[in-house]
N, C-alpha and C positions, 0 to 999 in steps of 0.2 A: 870644164863645166858640163854637167849632164844635160843633154837635150834629147827629147823623146818625140818621135813621129809615130802616130797611130794610123794604121791602114784599115779602111772600111770600104767595102764594095756594096752598092745597093742597085737593085734592078726592079723592073716594073711590078713584079708580084710581091715585093716586100710590103709589110704593113707600116703605114706612117707612124702610128702610135708606138710601135716597137722601136722604130728608128729614133724617135724622140727620146724614149727611155734609154736607149743605148748611148746617145750623145750626152744626155744628162749624167749618166754614170761615169763617163770618161772625162767630163769637164766640170760640171757644177758640183759633183759630189766627191771629187778626188782631193786627197791631201797633197798630192804632187801632180799638178796639171801638166799635160804634154805641151811642148813648145809648138807642135804642129799636128793637125789632123788632116790626113789626106783621104778625101772621099771620092771614090770612083763611081761615077754615074754610068752603069753598064747598060747602055742603050737608052732609048727614050723612056721617060718616066711620066706617070700620070700626075695630074695637078696636085693631089694631096701630098705626094712625096716631094714634089717640087716646092710646095709651101713650107714643109718642114725644113728643107735644105736652105731656102731663102731666109727663113727666120734665123737659123743658126749662122748663116753668113753675115747677116746684119749684126749679130751679137759678137761674133768672133773675129770678123774682119780678116786680116792676113793670116791669122792662126789656122783658118780653114782653107785648105787648098782643094779646089774642085777640078777634077779631071773627067772628061766625058768621052765615052765610046759612042760613035755614031750608031752602032748596032750592038746588040748583046753579044759579047765575045767570051763570056764565061769568067769564072773566078781566077783561074790560073793566069790568063793573059792580063786581067785587071790588076792583080797583085804585082806582076812584074812592072806594069806601068806605074803603079803607086810607089814602088821602091825607087824608081828613077826620079820621081818627084819629091821623095823624102829628103829632108835636110838633117834630121836628128842623128846623133851617133848611136842611139838605141832606137830600134824599130819594133813597135808592138803591133800585134794583130787584134782585131775585134770584129765580131759579126754584127750585122745590123739588127738582130733580134735578141741579143744577149745583154747582160748587165754586169759590168765590172764592179767588184767590191771597192769601197772608198779608198783603201790603202794599197790597192793593187800596184800602181806604178811606183809608189814610194818603196814598197817591199821589193819589187823586182829590180828597180834601179840600184837599190842598196846591195842586193845580192850580187849583181854583176860588178858593181864597184869593188866589192869585197872578195870576189872570186874571179880574178883575171884569167883563170884557166877555163872558165865556162863561157861558151859563145851563145848558147840558146837556153833560156830558162822558161819553164811553164809553171803550172801549179794545179791544185785540185779544183774540181768543179762541183757545184751543187745543181743538179738537174731540177727543173720545175716546169709546170704547165699551168694552164688557166685554172685548173681545179685544185692543184696541190703545189704549194710553194717549196715543199721539201721532199722531192723524190730521191733518187739515188745520189749519194756522194761518190764521185769517182776520183780515185787517187792514182798517182803515177810515180814511177821510180825516181828516187831522189838523186842518185849519183850516176855519173856517166857509165860506170861499169854495170850498174843495174839496168840502165837504158839499153846497153848492148845485149844484156841477157834477155831482155823482153821484146825487142823490136821485131823479131821474127814471129812472135805470137800475136801482138797487137800494137797499136800506136803507143809509143812511150810518152807522147805529149798530146794535150788537147789543143788543137790548132788555134782557136780563138783566145787562148791564154798566153801565147808565147810572147816573149820579148827577146830580140836578137841584136847582136852587135852589127852595126852597119858594115864593118870591115869584111864580113863574110860575103856580102854581095859585091862590095868593091873588088874583092879578090876573084870574082867570077861565078860564085854560086847563084843559082836562080831557080825559080819554079819551072819544072819541066812542062813545056806547053804541049807536049804530046798527050797529056792527061788533063781532061776537063774536070775529073773528080779524083778524090784521094791524092791530090797533088801534094798535100802536106807529108804523107807517108814517103813519097818519092824524095822530097826535100830532106827528111830526116836521114834516110839511107845515104843520100849523096853527101850530106854534111859529115856524117860519121866516116864515110869512105875517104873524104878529103882531110880528115884529121881534126875536125872541130868537135868540141865537147858539149854535152847536153846535161842539164839538171832540171830539177823541179822543186818548187817550194812545197812544204808539207801542210800548207794551209789553203783554204778555199779562197780563190781570187776572182772567180767568175761564177755568175748564175747563168746556167746554160738552159735555154728554152728548148724543151723537147716537144716537137710538133706532134699533134695527135696522129698524123699519118706517117710517122717516122718509119714504120715497118713497110708500108706500101711503097715508100719512096726508094727502097733499096732494090732497084731494078736489076735484071740479069746482066745488062750491059755494064752497070756500075760494079757488080760483083766480079765480072770477068776482068774489068779494068784494074780493080784492086788486087786481084790474084796475080796479074802480070807484074804489077809494081812490086809485090812481095817476092815473086820469083826472081826478078832481076836484082832486087836489093839484096836478097840472101846470097845470090851468086857473087855480087860485088864484095860482100863481107866474109863469106865462108866458102866460096868456091862451088863447083858444080856437084860435089858429092857431100851431102850433109843431111842428117835426119831432120834438120830444121824445116825442110820443105813440106813435112807432114802438116805443119800448122797452117800455111796458106791453103793447102788442099782441103783441110778440114773446114776452114773459114768459107771457102767457096761452096762446099756442100751445105754448110749452114745457111748461107745466103740464098740458096736455091730451094730451101725447105718451104712448106706452106706457111703463110703469114702467121696463122694461129700458133704454130709450134715455135716460130722465131720469137714471138712475143713472150711466150712462157720461158724460154731459155734466156732471153736477154735480161729479164727481170729476176732471174734466179741466181742463187749462189754458185751454180755450176760455172757460169761464165767467168766469175771472179776467180775461182780456183784455177781454171785453165790458164788465164792470163798471168797469174801471179806465181805459177810454178813451172 
């Protein structure tokens, strides 16, 4: 029997209305509802967020598992705690400000049921913001071999879209808590290195909220952290001598550019051509 646990982390700066919409999308609007939602409260939350959570707890009862961190510990630590609390044989990710499409879990569970060789599956995302519901559509490699061909260039999965087999965590895989950001990239490298297979659905399964300050949020510290993850990951998969190191070096230079230039490149066809070839 297919059982699905959905992992969400929320912290004090999240928007209550966005959390409400995210929970509606993974419960009220799903053709296949999860058997469990694990919501990590990452540190003390303001009353409006607590009200949203209390409302959903009253509606969902035991379906909603609440786990609290006494202080903000970050997404990486929170996800590892959520995995320990998860009971489903499939574990799905979701962010507190995105919206899953109605057939997301049905499509992903059916894919994993029909592809026993695949351990992690994601899908396409439709970016949106308050002014525009249809920004970029981001597509990801469909096959494991295509994932391997891409991972040194850019993430082969959109983190909030993934559904993973519980067994990969039971076998010892986990989010690397040395990294507060880009922890998903590290997990994909580790999964491939340990022999797990990755795929993506060719359809939009998530509406991804692109914040207005997305460019300003890309700090130098985060850029350096991401660079180290790529360097270590490429070394695991390809060894110390590879032309693939050119890509994370280029990404680091890109992250350190002026924000106005980053914005122009991010929304241009140049970025897509680089990551797809």
